[in-house]
C-alpha positions in Angstrom: -9.5 1.7 15.7 -6.9 0.4 18.0 -6.1 -3.2 17.5 -7.9 -5.3 20.1 -6.4 -8.5 21.4 -7.6 -11.6 19.6 -9.1 -12.9 23.0 -11.3 -9.8 23.0 -12.7 -10.6 19.6 -13.3 -14.4 19.6 -16.2 -15.7 21.5 -16.4 -18.8 23.9 -16.1 -22.0 21.9 -14.3 -20.4 18.9 -10.7 -21.5 18.2 -8.0 -19.1 17.3 -7.4 -21.1 14.2 -10.9 -20.6 13.0 -10.6 -16.9 13.7 -7.4 -16.6 11.6 -9.0 -18.6 8.7 -12.1 -16.4 8.9 -10.2 -13.0 8.9 -8.2 -14.3 5.9 -11.3 -15.3 4.0 -13.0 -11.9 4.9 -10.0 -10.0 3.9 -10.0 -11.6 0.5 -13.8 -10.8 0.1 -13.0 -7.1 0.9 -10.1 -7.1 -1.6 -12.1 -8.7 -4.2 -15.0 -6.2 -3.7 -12.7 -3.3 -3.9 -11.0 -4.7 -7.1 -14.3 -5.6 -8.8 -15.7 -2.1 -8.2 -12.4 -0.3 -9.2 -12.3 1.3 -5.7 -9.0 2.4 -4.3 -7.7 0.4 -1.2 -8.2 3.1 1.7 -6.5 0.7 4.0 -5.2 -2.8 4.1 -7.9 -5.8 3.7 -6.7 -7.5 6.8 -7.1 -4.4 8.9 -10.6 -3.7 7.4 -11.5 -7.4 8.1 -10.2 -7.2 11.6 -12.2 -4.0 12.3 -15.3 -5.7 11.1 -14.8 -8.6 13.6 -14.0 -6.2 16.4 -17.1 -4.1 15.8 -19.3 -7.3 15.6 -20.3 -6.9 11.9 -18.9 -10.1 11.1 -18.7 -13.3 13.4 -16.2 -16.1 13.1 -18.9 -19.0 13.2 -20.9 -17.4 10.4 -18.1 -17.0 8.0 -16.4 -20.3 8.4 -19.7 -22.3 8.4 -20.8 -20.4 5.2 -17.6 -21.2 3.5 -17.3 -24.7 4.6 -20.7 -25.6 3.5 -19.8 -24.8 -0.2 
C-alpha cells in the first residue's frame, strides 16, 4: 500500500499526537505478537500498523482509550 498522508488517516477531532502514540502502541503489539509466535517479520511493525490504520482495521480513539484506561 502506498503511504497515505496522516491527514487522510486521522478523523475529525483526533490529534496528530494521539495518532503517533496509537501507531507506536499498535506497532509494539504487532512486534510482540510476531516475537511471541516465533513468526518472521515480513515487514516493519510500523508499516504494518500504518496499513491497519489506513485500512480502518484499527482506529486511533479505540487504541488510545483502551491503553489509557489501564
